[in-house]
Backbone as JSON Lines, residues from 0, in Angstrom:
{"i":0,"aa":"X","n":[-38.69,8.76,-61.75],"ca":[-39.18,7.51,-61.18],"c":[-40.63,7.33,-61.6]}
{"i":1,"aa":"X","n":[-40.98,6.16,-62.06],"ca":[-42.3,5.94,-62.63],"c":[-43.36,5.66,-61.58]}
{"i":2,"aa":"X","n":[-43.0,5.27,-60.38],"ca":[-43.98,4.94,-59.37],"c":[-44.43,3.5,-59.43]}
{"i":3,"aa":"X","n":[-43.94,2.74,-60.39],"ca":[-44.3,1.33,-60.48],"c":[-43.73,0.58,-59.29]}
{"i":4,"aa":"X","n":[-44.51,-0.34,-58.78],"ca":[-44.05,-1.16,-57.66],"c":[-43.35,-2.4,-58.21]}
{"i":5,"aa":"X","n":[-42.27,-2.76,-57.57],"ca":[-41.57,-3.98,-57.93],"c":[-42.41,-5.16,-57.46]}
{"i":6,"aa":"X","n":[-42.72,-6.06,-58.35],"ca":[-43.52,-7.23,-57.99],"c":[-42.69,-8.19,-57.14]}
{"i":7,"aa":"X","n":[-43.34,-8.79,-56.16],"ca":[-42.69,-9.81,-55.35],"c":[-42.78,-11.18,-56.0]}
{"i":8,"aa":"X","n":[-43.52,-11.27,-57.09],"ca":[-43.65,-12.53,-57.83],"c":[-42.66,-12.52,-58.99]}
{"i":9,"aa":"X","n":[-41.77,-13.52,-59.01],"ca":[-40.8,-13.56,-60.12],"c":[-41.51,-13.77,-61.46]}
{"i":10,"aa":"X","n":[-40.97,-13.19,-62.53],"ca":[-41.56,-13.43,-63.85],"c":[-41.39,-14.9,-64.26]}
{"i":11,"aa":"X","n":[-42.18,-15.3,-65.22],"ca":[-42.17,-16.7,-65.66],"c":[-40.8,-17.17,-66.13]}
{"i":12,"aa":"X","n":[-39.99,-16.25,-66.68],"ca":[-38.69,-16.65,-67.2],"c":[-37.55,-16.48,-66.17]}
{"i":13,"aa":"X","n":[-37.9,-16.29,-64.91],"ca":[-36.87,-16.19,-63.86],"c":[-36.16,-17.53,-63.71]}
{"i":14,"aa":"X","n":[-34.9,-17.46,-63.31],"ca":[-34.09,-18.67,-63.14],"c":[-34.11,-19.15,-61.7]}
{"i":15,"aa":"X","n":[-33.91,-20.44,-61.55],"ca":[-33.73,-20.98,-60.21],"c":[-32.41,-20.45,-59.65]}
{"i":16,"aa":"X","n":[-32.34,-20.16,-58.37],"ca":[-31.09,-19.65,-57.81],"c":[-30.01,-20.73,-57.79]}
{"i":17,"aa":"X","n":[-28.76,-20.28,-57.97],"ca":[-27.62,-21.2,-57.96],"c":[-26.62,-20.71,-56.93]}
{"i":18,"aa":"X","n":[-26.28,-21.56,-56.0],"ca":[-25.29,-21.22,-54.98],"c":[-23.93,-21.07,-55.66]}
{"i":19,"aa":"X","n":[-23.24,-19.97,-55.34],"ca":[-21.93,-19.7,-55.93],"c":[-20.94,-20.76,-55.42]}
{"i":20,"aa":"X","n":[-20.02,-21.25,-56.28],"ca":[-19.06,-22.28,-55.85],"c":[-18.16,-21.83,-54.7]}
{"i":21,"aa":"X","n":[-17.95,-20.52,-54.53],"ca":[-17.11,-20.03,-53.45],"c":[-17.9,-19.5,-52.27]}
{"i":22,"aa":"X","n":[-19.19,-19.83,-52.23],"ca":[-20.04,-19.4,-51.12],"c":[-19.6,-20.08,-49.82]}
{"i":23,"aa":"X","n":[-19.87,-19.46,-48.69],"ca":[-19.55,-20.11,-47.41],"c":[-20.22,-21.48,-47.32]}
{"i":24,"aa":"X","n":[-19.56,-22.4,-46.65],"ca":[-20.06,-23.76,-46.52],"c":[-21.27,-23.81,-45.6]}
{"i":25,"aa":"X","n":[-22.16,-24.79,-45.8],"ca":[-23.3,-24.94,-44.89],"c":[-22.82,-25.02,-43.43]}
{"i":26,"aa":"X","n":[-23.5,-24.28,-42.58],"ca":[-23.15,-24.22,-41.17],"c":[-22.17,-23.12,-40.81]}
{"i":27,"aa":"X","n":[-21.53,-22.52,-41.81],"ca":[-20.53,-21.48,-41.56],"c":[-21.21,-20.17,-41.18]}
{"i":28,"aa":"X","n":[-20.67,-19.53,-40.14],"ca":[-21.15,-18.22,-39.72],"c":[-20.76,-17.2,-40.79]}
{"i":29,"aa":"X","n":[-21.72,-16.39,-41.22],"ca":[-21.45,-15.46,-42.32],"c":[-20.73,-14.2,-41.86]}
{"i":30,"aa":"X","n":[-20.92,-13.76,-40.65],"ca":[-20.25,-12.56,-40.17],"c":[-20.96,-11.3,-40.64]}
{"i":31,"aa":"X","n":[-20.53,-10.18,-40.09],"ca":[-21.13,-8.89,-40.43],"c":[-20.61,-8.42,-41.78]}
{"i":32,"aa":"X","n":[-21.48,-7.82,-42.56],"ca":[-21.02,-7.23,-43.82],"c":[-20.43,-5.84,-43.58]}
{"i":33,"aa":"X","n":[-20.75,-5.25,-42.42],"ca":[-20.21,-3.94,-42.04],"c":[-20.36,-3.83,-40.53]}
{"i":34,"aa":"X","n":[-19.29,-3.49,-39.81],"ca":[-19.33,-3.54,-38.35],"c":[-20.24,-2.5,-37.7]}
{"i":35,"aa":"X","n":[-20.72,-1.52,-38.45],"ca":[-21.64,-0.53,-37.9],"c":[-23.08,-0.71,-38.41]}
{"i":36,"aa":"X","n":[-23.33,-1.8,-39.1],"ca":[-24.67,-2.11,-39.58],"c":[-25.6,-2.32,-38.39]}
{"i":37,"aa":"X","n":[-26.77,-1.7,-38.4],"ca":[-27.73,-1.87,-37.31],"c":[-28.18,-3.31,-37.18]}
{"i":38,"aa":"X","n":[-28.25,-4.03,-38.3],"ca":[-28.72,-5.41,-38.27],"c":[-27.69,-6.41,-37.79]}
{"i":39,"aa":"X","n":[-26.47,-6.34,-38.34],"ca":[-25.47,-7.39,-38.05],"c":[-24.18,-6.88,-37.44]}
{"i":40,"aa":"X","n":[-23.99,-5.59,-37.37],"ca":[-22.71,-5.04,-36.92],"c":[-22.49,-5.16,-35.42]}
{"i":41,"aa":"X","n":[-21.29,-5.52,-35.04],"ca":[-20.94,-5.65,-33.63],"c":[-20.69,-4.33,-32.93]}
{"i":42,"aa":"X","n":[-20.5,-3.25,-33.69],"ca":[-20.19,-1.95,-33.09],"c":[-21.42,-1.06,-32.93]}
{"i":43,"aa":"X","n":[-22.6,-1.61,-33.06],"ca":[-23.83,-0.86,-32.82],"c":[-24.38,-1.29,-31.46]}
{"i":44,"aa":"X","n":[-24.26,-0.43,-30.43],"ca":[-24.66,-0.86,-29.09],"c":[-26.11,-1.32,-28.97]}
{"i":45,"aa":"X","n":[-27.04,-0.71,-29.71],"ca":[-28.44,-1.12,-29.63],"c":[-28.89,-1.88,-30.87]}
{"i":46,"aa":"X","n":[-27.93,-2.29,-31.71],"ca":[-28.26,-3.03,-32.92],"c":[-28.78,-4.42,-32.61]}
{"i":47,"aa":"X","n":[-29.15,-5.11,-33.64],"ca":[-29.7,-6.46,-33.49],"c":[-28.63,-7.51,-33.23]}
{"i":48,"aa":"X","n":[-27.41,-7.26,-33.71],"ca":[-26.3,-8.22,-33.58],"c":[-26.7,-9.59,-34.12]}
{"i":49,"aa":"X","n":[-27.47,-9.57,-35.19],"ca":[-27.96,-10.79,-35.81],"c":[-26.8,-11.55,-36.45]}
{"i":50,"aa":"X","n":[-26.77,-12.84,-36.19],"ca":[-25.73,-13.7,-36.79],"c":[-26.41,-14.72,-37.67]}
{"i":51,"aa":"X","n":[-26.02,-14.74,-38.93],"ca":[-26.6,-15.68,-39.89],"c":[-25.6,-16.77,-40.23]}
{"i":52,"aa":"X","n":[-26.13,-17.94,-40.49],"ca":[-25.31,-19.09,-40.9],"c":[-25.77,-19.58,-42.26]}
{"i":53,"aa":"X","n":[-24.81,-19.97,-43.06],"ca":[-25.13,-20.55,-44.37],"c":[-25.86,-21.86,-44.17]}
{"i":54,"aa":"X","n":[-26.86,-22.09,-44.98],"ca":[-27.57,-23.35,-44.96],"c":[-27.26,-24.14,-46.23]}
{"i":55,"aa":"X","n":[-28.06,-25.13,-46.48],"ca":[-27.94,-25.91,-47.72],"c":[-28.53,-25.1,-48.87]}
{"i":56,"aa":"X","n":[-28.04,-25.33,-50.06],"ca":[-28.58,-24.64,-51.23],"c":[-28.4,-23.14,-51.09]}
{"i":57,"aa":"X","n":[-29.48,-22.41,-51.24],"ca":[-29.44,-20.95,-51.11],"c":[-30.33,-20.53,-49.95]}
{"i":58,"aa":"X","n":[-30.01,-21.09,-48.78],"ca":[-30.74,-20.82,-47.54],"c":[-29.78,-20.34,-46.47]}
{"i":59,"aa":"X","n":[-30.29,-19.51,-45.58],"ca":[-29.56,-19.12,-44.38],"c":[-30.51,-19.22,-43.19]}
{"i":60,"aa":"X","n":[-29.9,-19.36,-42.02],"ca":[-30.68,-19.31,-40.78],"c":[-29.99,-18.31,-39.87]}
{"i":61,"aa":"X","n":[-30.78,-17.74,-38.97],"ca":[-30.24,-16.76,-38.04],"c":[-31.07,-16.77,-36.77]}
{"i":62,"aa":"X","n":[-30.49,-16.21,-35.72],"ca":[-31.22,-16.03,-34.47],"c":[-31.05,-14.59,-34.03]}
{"i":63,"aa":"X","n":[-32.12,-14.06,-33.46],"ca":[-32.11,-12.69,-32.94],"c":[-32.85,-12.7,-31.61]}
{"i":64,"aa":"X","n":[-32.19,-12.21,-30.57],"ca":[-32.82,-12.11,-29.26],"c":[-33.37,-10.7,-29.08]}
{"i":65,"aa":"X","n":[-34.66,-10.61,-28.83],"ca":[-35.32,-9.32,-28.63],"c":[-34.94,-8.79,-27.25]}
{"i":66,"aa":"X","n":[-34.29,-7.63,-27.25],"ca":[-33.85,-7.01,-26.0],"c":[-34.74,-5.82,-25.66]}
{"i":67,"aa":"X","n":[-34.56,-5.3,-24.46],"ca":[-35.37,-4.18,-23.98],"c":[-35.33,-3.0,-24.95]}
{"i":68,"aa":"X","n":[-34.16,-2.73,-25.53],"ca":[-34.01,-1.59,-26.45],"c":[-34.77,-1.81,-27.76]}
{"i":69,"aa":"X","n":[-35.28,-3.0,-28.01],"ca":[-35.96,-3.33,-29.26],"c":[-37.48,-3.29,-29.14]}
{"i":70,"aa":"X","n":[-38.01,-2.86,-28.01],"ca":[-39.46,-2.93,-27.82],"c":[-40.18,-1.73,-28.41]}
{"i":71,"aa":"X","n":[-41.43,-1.97,-28.76],"ca":[-42.34,-0.93,-29.22],"c":[-43.39,-0.77,-28.14]}
{"i":72,"aa":"X","n":[-44.42,-1.64,-28.17],"ca":[-45.38,-1.69,-27.07],"c":[-44.67,-2.26,-25.85]}
{"i":73,"aa":"X","n":[-45.14,-1.95,-24.66],"ca":[-44.46,-2.45,-23.45],"c":[-44.27,-3.96,-23.48]}
{"i":74,"aa":"X","n":[-43.02,-4.38,-23.42],"ca":[-42.68,-5.79,-23.36],"c":[-42.73,-6.54,-24.66]}
{"i":75,"aa":"X","n":[-42.99,-5.85,-25.76],"ca":[-43.08,-6.52,-27.07],"c":[-42.13,-5.88,-28.07]}
{"i":76,"aa":"X","n":[-41.63,-6.7,-28.98],"ca":[-40.74,-6.21,-30.03],"c":[-41.46,-5.2,-30.91]}
{"i":77,"aa":"X","n":[-40.74,-4.17,-31.32],"ca":[-41.24,-3.16,-32.26],"c":[-41.32,-3.81,-33.64]}
{"i":78,"aa":"X","n":[-42.42,-3.54,-34.35],"ca":[-42.59,-4.13,-35.67],"c":[-41.47,-3.77,-36.63]}
{"i":79,"aa":"X","n":[-40.97,-2.54,-36.55],"ca":[-39.87,-2.12,-37.43],"c":[-38.59,-2.89,-37.14]}
{"i":80,"aa":"X","n":[-38.38,-3.23,-35.87],"ca":[-37.2,-4.02,-35.51],"c":[-37.35,-5.44,-36.07]}
{"i":81,"aa":"X","n":[-38.54,-6.0,-35.98],"ca":[-38.77,-7.34,-36.54],"c":[-38.58,-7.33,-38.06]}
{"i":82,"aa":"X","n":[-39.06,-6.27,-38.72],"ca":[-38.86,-6.14,-40.17],"c":[-37.37,-6.03,-40.48]}
{"i":83,"aa":"X","n":[-36.63,-5.32,-39.63],"ca":[-35.18,-5.21,-39.83],"c":[-34.51,-6.57,-39.7]}
{"i":84,"aa":"X","n":[-34.93,-7.37,-38.73],"ca":[-34.35,-8.71,-38.56],"c":[-34.61,-9.57,-39.8]}
{"i":85,"aa":"X","n":[-35.82,-9.48,-40.34],"ca":[-36.13,-10.21,-41.57],"c":[-35.3,-9.7,-42.73]}
{"i":86,"aa":"X","n":[-35.21,-8.38,-42.87],"ca":[-34.44,-7.77,-43.96],"c":[-32.97,-8.18,-43.87]}
{"i":87,"aa":"X","n":[-32.41,-8.16,-42.67],"ca":[-31.0,-8.53,-42.49],"c":[-30.77,-9.99,-42.86]}
{"i":88,"aa":"X","n":[-31.68,-10.86,-42.44],"ca":[-31.55,-12.28,-42.76],"c":[-31.67,-12.5,-44.27]}
{"i":89,"aa":"X","n":[-32.64,-11.85,-44.89],"ca":[-32.79,-11.96,-46.34],"c":[-31.56,-11.42,-47.07]}
{"i":90,"aa":"X","n":[-31.02,-10.31,-46.58],"ca":[-29.82,-9.74,-47.19],"c":[-28.62,-10.65,-47.08]}
{"i":91,"aa":"X","n":[-28.58,-11.47,-46.02],"ca":[-27.47,-12.41,-45.84],"c":[-27.43,-13.47,-46.93]}
{"i":92,"aa":"X","n":[-28.55,-13.7,-47.58],"ca":[-28.58,-14.67,-48.68],"c":[-27.62,-14.31,-49.8]}
{"i":93,"aa":"X","n":[-27.35,-13.03,-49.94],"ca":[-26.48,-12.58,-51.03],"c":[-25.05,-13.11,-50.89]}
{"i":94,"aa":"X","n":[-24.64,-13.47,-49.66],"ca":[-23.32,-14.11,-49.48],"c":[-23.27,-15.42,-50.28]}
{"i":95,"aa":"X","n":[-24.4,-16.12,-50.35],"ca":[-24.42,-17.42,-51.02],"c":[-24.39,-17.28,-52.54]}
{"i":96,"aa":"X","n":[-24.83,-16.12,-53.03],"ca":[-24.78,-15.85,-54.46],"c":[-23.52,-15.09,-54.85]}
{"i":97,"aa":"X","n":[-22.77,-14.63,-53.83],"ca":[-21.61,-13.77,-54.04],"c":[-22.02,-12.54,-54.84]}
{"i":98,"aa":"X","n":[-23.13,-11.93,-54.39],"ca":[-23.68,-10.74,-55.06],"c":[-23.75,-9.6,-54.05]}
{"i":99,"aa":"X","n":[-23.5,-8.39,-54.52],"ca":[-23.73,-7.19,-53.73],"c":[-25.12,-6.71,-54.14]}
{"i":100,"aa":"X","n":[-26.04,-6.66,-53.18],"ca":[-27.41,-6.29,-53.51],"c":[-28.03,-5.5,-52.36]}
{"i":101,"aa":"X","n":[-29.0,-4.68,-52.71],"ca":[-29.72,-3.86,-51.73],"c":[-31.21,-4.2,-51.8]}
{"i":102,"aa":"X","n":[-31.9,-3.93,-50.73],"ca":[-33.33,-4.2,-50.66],"c":[-34.07,-3.3,-51.64]}
{"i":103,"aa":"X","n":[-34.82,-3.9,-52.55],"ca":[-35.66,-3.14,-53.47],"c":[-37.09,-3.05,-52.96]}
{"i":104,"aa":"X","n":[-37.56,-4.13,-52.38],"ca":[-38.9,-4.17,-51.8],"c":[-38.93,-5.24,-50.74]}
{"i":105,"aa":"X","n":[-39.6,-4.93,-49.65],"ca":[-39.77,-5.87,-48.54],"c":[-41.21,-5.77,-48.07]}
{"i":106,"aa":"X","n":[-41.89,-6.9,-48.07],"ca":[-43.27,-6.94,-47.57],"c":[-43.3,-7.9,-46.4]}
{"i":107,"aa":"X","n":[-43.79,-7.41,-45.27],"ca":[-43.73,-8.16,-44.02],"c":[-45.12,-8.4,-43.46]}
{"i":108,"aa":"X","n":[-45.34,-9.61,-42.94],"ca":[-46.58,-9.96,-42.25],"c":[-46.23,-10.24,-40.8]}
{"i":109,"aa":"X","n":[-47.0,-9.64,-39.9],"ca":[-46.82,-9.84,-38.46],"c":[-47.98,-10.73,-37.99]}
{"i":110,"aa":"X","n":[-47.66,-11.95,-37.58],"ca":[-48.7,-12.93,-37.29],"c":[-48.97,-13.13,-35.81]}
{"i":111,"aa":"X","n":[-47.98,-12.86,-34.96],"ca":[-48.18,-12.98,-33.52],"c":[-47.17,-12.11,-32.8]}
{"i":112,"aa":"X","n":[-47.48,-11.67,-31.59],"ca":[-46.55,-10.81,-30.86],"c":[-45.27,-11.55,-30.49]}
{"i":113,"aa":"X","n":[-44.17,-10.78,-30.41],"ca":[-42.86,-11.34,-30.05],"c":[-42.38,-10.6,-28.79]}
{"i":114,"aa":"X","n":[-42.47,-11.26,-27.63],"ca":[-42.11,-10.6,-26.38],"c":[-40.6,-10.34,-26.24]}
{"i":115,"aa":"X","n":[-40.28,-9.31,-25.46],"ca":[-38.89,-9.04,-25.09],"c":[-38.34,-10.3,-24.42]}
{"i":116,"aa":"X","n":[-37.1,-10.65,-24.75],"ca":[-36.47,-11.85,-24.22],"c":[-36.61,-13.06,-25.12]}
{"i":117,"aa":"X","n":[-37.48,-12.96,-26.11],"ca":[-37.71,-14.06,-27.05],"c":[-36.54,-14.19,-28.02]}
{"i":118,"aa":"X","n":[-36.18,-15.42,-28.34],"ca":[-35.24,-15.67,-29.43],"c":[-36.08,-15.93,-30.67]}
{"i":119,"aa":"X","n":[-35.88,-15.09,-31.68],"ca":[-36.57,-15.26,-32.96],"c":[-35.67,-16.1,-33.86]}
{"i":120,"aa":"X","n":[-36.19,-17.23,-34.31],"ca":[-35.45,-18.14,-35.19],"c":[-35.86,-17.83,-36.63]}
{"i":121,"aa":"X","n":[-34.9,-17.38,-37.42],"ca":[-35.17,-16.91,-38.78],"c":[-34.61,-17.88,-39.8]}
{"i":122,"aa":"X","n":[-35.37,-18.09,-40.85],"ca":[-34.94,-18.96,-41.95],"c":[-35.31,-18.25,-43.25]}
{"i":123,"aa":"X","n":[-34.36,-18.16,-44.17],"ca":[-34.59,-17.46,-45.43],"c":[-34.03,-18.25,-46.6]}
{"i":124,"aa":"X","n":[-34.63,-18.04,-47.76],"ca":[-34.14,-18.69,-48.98],"c":[-34.37,-17.81,-50.18]}
{"i":125,"aa":"X","n":[-33.47,-17.93,-51.16],"ca":[-33.67,-17.29,-52.46],"c":[-34.58,-18.2,-53.25]}
{"i":126,"aa":"X","n":[-35.62,-17.61,-53.85],"ca":[-36.57,-18.42,-54.6],"c":[-36.38,-18.32,-56.12]}
{"i":127,"aa":"X","n":[-35.81,-17.19,-56.59],"ca":[-35.6,-17.02,-58.03],"c":[-34.67,-15.84,-58.28]}
{"i":128,"aa":"X","n":[-34.1,-15.82,-59.47],"ca":[-33.24,-14.71,-59.9],"c":[-33.66,-14.33,-61.31]}
{"i":129,"aa":"X","n":[-33.78,-13.02,-61.54],"ca":[-34.14,-12.53,-62.87],"c":[-33.35,-11.25,-63.13]}
{"i":130,"aa":"X","n":[-32.35,-11.34,-64.0],"ca":[-31.49,-10.18,-64.24],"c":[-30.81,-9.77,-62.94]}
{"i":131,"aa":"X","n":[-30.96,-8.5,-62.56],"ca":[-30.36,-8.0,-61.31],"c":[-31.26,-8.22,-60.1]}
{"i":132,"aa":"X","n":[-32.45,-8.78,-60.3],"ca":[-33.4,-8.97,-59.2],"c":[-33.24,-10.36,-58.57]}
{"i":133,"aa":"X","n":[-33.2,-10.35,-57.24],"ca":[-33.08,-11.58,-56.45],"c":[-34.34,-11.67,-55.58]}
{"i":134,"aa":"X","n":[-35.14,-12.69,-55.8],"ca":[-36.4,-12.89,-55.08],"c":[-36.16,-13.84,-53.9]}
{"i":135,"aa":"X","n":[-36.73,-13.49,-52.75],"ca":[-36.47,-14.3,-51.56],"c":[-37.65,-14.28,-50.59]}
{"i":136,"aa":"X","n":[-37.62,-15.2,-49.65],"ca":[-38.69,-15.38,-48.66],"c":[-38.05,-15.73,-47.32]}
{"i":137,"aa":"X","n":[-38.65,-15.27,-46.23],"ca":[-38.15,-15.59,-44.89],"c":[-39.3,-15.75,-43.91]}
{"i":138,"aa":"X","n":[-39.05,-16.55,-42.87],"ca":[-39.99,-16.67,-41.76],"c":[-39.2,-16.53,-40.46]}
{"i":139,"aa":"X","n":[-39.89,-16.02,-39.45],"ca":[-39.33,-15.93,-38.11],"c":[-40.24,-16.68,-37.15]}
{"i":140,"aa":"X","n":[-39.66,-17.62,-36.41],"ca":[-40.44,-18.47,-35.5],"c":[-40.04,-18.22,-34.05]}
{"i":141,"aa":"X","n":[-40.98,-18.4,-33.17],"ca":[-40.69,-18.28,-31.73],"c":[-40.82,-19.65,-31.09]}
{"i":142,"aa":"X","n":[-40.1,-19.86,-30.0],"ca":[-40.18,-21.14,-29.29],"c":[-39.29,-22.22,-29.89]}
{"i":143,"aa":"X","n":[-38.48,-21.9,-30.89],"ca":[-37.58,-22.87,-31.51],"c":[-37.68,-22.81,-33.01]}
{"i":144,"aa":"X","n":[-36.73,-23.47,-33.7],"ca":[-36.71,-23.43,-35.18],"c":[-37.97,-24.02,-35.82]}
{"i":145,"aa":"X","n":[-38.7,-24.87,-35.09],"ca":[-39.93,-25.46,-35.62],"c":[-41.17,-24.88,-34.95]}
{"i":146,"aa":"X","n":[-41.0,-23.8,-34.17],"ca":[-42.11,-23.19,-33.45],"c":[-43.06,-22.45,-34.37]}
{"i":147,"aa":"X","n":[-44.07,-21.85,-33.79],"ca":[-45.05,-21.12,-34.6],"c":[-44.43,-19.91,-35.29]}
{"i":148,"aa":"X","n":[-44.91,-19.63,-36.5],"ca":[-44.42,-18.49,-37.27],"c":[-45.0,-17.21,-36.65]}
{"i":149,"aa":"X","n":[-44.1,-16.27,-36.32],"ca":[-44.51,-14.99,-35.76],"c":[-44.47,-13.89,-36.82]}
{"i":150,"aa":"X","n":[-43.49,-13.96,-37.73],"ca":[-43.34,-12.97,-38.79],"c":[-42.86,-13.67,-40.05]}
{"i":151,"aa":"X","n":[-43.18,-13.07,-41.19],"ca":[-42.68,-13.6,-42.46],"c":[-42.54,-12.44,-43.42]}
{"i":152,"aa":"X","n":[-41.7,-12.65,-44.43],"ca":[-41.48,-11.57,-45.4],"c":[-41.13,-12.15,-46.76]}
{"i":153,"aa":"X","n":[-41.5,-11.39,-47.77],"ca":[-41.06,-11.64,-49.14],"c":[-40.31,-10.39,-49.57]}
{"i":154,"aa":"X","n":[-39.26,-10.59,-50.35],"ca":[-38.43,-9.45,-50.73],"c":[-37.87,-9.62,-52.13]}
{"i":155,"aa":"X","n":[-37.51,-8.46,-52.7],"ca":[-36.75,-8.41,-53.94],"c":[-35.52,-7.57,-53.64]}
{"i":156,"aa":"X","n":[-34.35,-8.14,-53.87],"ca":[-33.1,-7.41,-53.75],"c":[-32.61,-7.09,-55.15]}
{"i":157,"aa":"X","n":[-31.93,-5.96,-55.27],"ca":[-31.42,-5.51,-56.57],"c":[-29.9,-5.53,-56.51]}
{"i":158,"aa":"X","n":[-29.29,-6.27,-57.42],"ca":[-27.83,-6.34,-57.46],"c":[-27.25,-5.0,-57.91]}
{"i":159,"aa":"X","n":[-26.24,-4.53,-57.18],"ca":[-25.57,-3.27,-57.48],"c":[-24.06,-3.48,-57.48]}
{"i":160,"aa":"X","n":[-23.35,-2.51,-58.01],"ca":[-21.89,-2.5,-57.94],"c":[-21.47,-1.77,-56.67]}
{"i":161,"aa":"X","n":[-20.26,-1.96,-56.24],"ca":[-19.77,-1.31,-55.02],"c":[-19.82,0.21,-55.15]}
{"i":162,"aa":"X","n":[-19.78,0.72,-56.36],"ca":[-19.87,2.17,-56.59],"c":[-21.18,2.76,-56.04]}
{"i":163,"aa":"X","n":[-22.22,1.96,-55.96],"ca":[-23.49,2.42,-55.4],"c":[-23.28,3.0,-54.0]}
{"i":164,"aa":"X","n":[-22.48,2.33,-53.2],"ca":[-22.24,2.77,-51.83],"c":[-21.27,3.95,-51.79]}
{"i":165,"aa":"X","n":[-20.28,3.91,-52.66],"ca":[-19.29,5.0,-52.72],"c":[-19.97,6.31,-53.13]}
{"i":166,"aa":"X","n":[-20.87,6.24,-54.08],"ca":[-21.54,7.44,-54.59],"c":[-22.62,7.96,-53.65]}
{"i":167,"aa":"X","n":[-23.2,7.1,-52.83],"ca":[-24.35,7.49,-52.02],"c":[-24.11,7.55,-50.52]}
{"i":168,"aa":"X","n":[-23.04,6.92,-50.03],"ca":[-22.78,6.91,-48.6],"c":[-22.04,8.16,-48.14]}
{"i":169,"aa":"X","n":[-21.99,8.35,-46.83],"ca":[-21.22,9.48,-46.28],"c":[-19.73,9.17,-46.42]}
{"i":170,"aa":"X","n":[-18.96,10.14,-46.87],"ca":[-17.53,9.9,-47.16],"c":[-16.75,9.32,-45.98]}
{"i":171,"aa":"X","n":[-16.99,9.79,-44.76],"ca":[-16.2,9.28,-43.63],"c":[-16.46,7.8,-43.36]}
{"i":172,"aa":"X","n":[-17.71,7.33,-43.52],"ca":[-17.98,5.91,-43.32],"c":[-17.42,5.08,-44.48]}
{"i":173,"aa":"X","n":[-17.53,5.62,-45.69],"ca":[-16.98,4.92,-46.85],"c":[-15.47,4.75,-46.69]}
{"i":174,"aa":"X","n":[-14.78,5.82,-46.28],"ca":[-13.34,5.75,-46.07],"c":[-12.97,4.73,-45.0]}
{"i":175,"aa":"X","n":[-13.74,4.7,-43.91],"ca":[-13.48,3.73,-42.83],"c":[-13.68,2.3,-43.34]}
{"i":176,"aa":"X","n":[-14.76,2.08,-44.1],"ca":[-15.01,0.74,-44.62],"c":[-13.93,0.32,-45.61]}
{"i":177,"aa":"X","n":[-13.5,1.25,-46.46],"ca":[-12.47,0.92,-47.45],"c":[-11.1,0.74,-46.81]}
{"i":178,"aa":"X","n":[-10.92,1.22,-45.58],"ca":[-9.66,1.0,-44.87],"c":[-9.63,-0.38,-44.2]}
{"i":179,"aa":"X","n":[-10.78,-1.03,-44.14],"ca":[-10.89,-2.36,-43.54],"c":[-10.55,-3.4,-44.6]}
{"i":180,"aa":"X","n":[-9.44,-4.13,-44.43],"ca":[-9.04,-5.11,-45.46],"c":[-10.1,-6.16,-45.76]}
{"i":181,"aa":"X","n":[-10.9,-6.55,-44.75],"ca":[-11.96,-7.53,-44.99],"c":[-13.03,-6.97,-45.91]}
{"i":182,"aa":"X","n":[-13.39,-5.7,-45.74],"ca":[-14.39,-5.08,-46.59],"c":[-13.9,-5.01,-48.04]}
{"i":183,"aa":"X","n":[-12.65,-4.6,-48.21],"ca":[-12.07,-4.49,-49.55],"c":[-12.01,-5.86,-50.22]}
{"i":184,"aa":"X","n":[-11.6,-6.87,-49.46],"ca":[-11.51,-8.24,-50.0],"c":[-12.88,-8.73,-50.45]}
{"i":185,"aa":"X","n":[-13.9,-8.51,-49.61],"ca":[-15.26,-8.96,-49.96],"c":[-15.77,-8.24,-51.2]}
{"i":186,"aa":"X","n":[-15.58,-6.95,-51.26],"ca":[-16.06,-6.17,-52.41],"c":[-15.39,-6.64,-53.69]}
{"i":187,"aa":"X","n":[-14.11,-6.85,-53.64],"ca":[-13.4,-7.31,-54.85],"c":[-13.84,-8.71,-55.25]}
{"i":188,"aa":"X","n":[-14.01,-9.59,-54.28],"ca":[-14.44,-10.97,-54.6],"c":[-15.82,-10.95,-55.24]}
{"i":189,"aa":"X","n":[-16.72,-10.12,-54.76],"ca":[-18.06,-10.08,-55.31],"c":[-18.06,-9.43,-56.68]}
{"i":190,"aa":"X","n":[-17.22,-8.42,-56.91],"ca":[-17.17,-7.77,-58.21],"c":[-16.56,-8.68,-59.26]}
{"i":191,"aa":"X","n":[-15.57,-9.49,-58.87],"ca":[-14.88,-10.36,-59.82],"c":[-15.72,-11.61,-60.1]}
{"i":192,"aa":"X","n":[-16.46,-12.07,-59.1],"ca":[-17.24,-13.3,-59.24],"c":[-18.73,-12.98,-59.26]}
{"i":193,"aa":"X","n":[-19.28,-12.56,-60.4],"ca":[-20.69,-12.15,-60.45],"c":[-21.64,-13.3,-60.12]}
């Protein structure tokens, strides 16, 4: 590994993102990519249970309610949990590209505290694509979708093949995921439709 940092600025020859023709329709709930995912999975008791919806173009929106289990300082959301909510929302963008991708770099700014009980309104978009790199941006607002920005992030996701997870994940979780017909269907659709 060279130690070079992945730039959050797309190169000059990066392409504008294009929504895949088979992407979920605007307004459609995207669902969990894995039921045990801390960000979106329904089977994680203390997870975020974040639900993202497809937007227009290559945008998604999501909401996350900060619960007691998500606090860092007394009564306030933990910064790592807020970064996870941003990462999960940004990762949901890949449904619109029909790409399997992992976080390569995530840079987060914390602009104001987010109290327990707050609904964080998240909005994310893909800004550019260059080879296997997917550049994106997200904001999280409190008090409503047009409220003040509390957190924001820029990210680069790296497109991978499903083998990335098979080679690096724990065998028992991989076997469970591969036994789920929805997981197999999604993986095949993404591999066939680059």
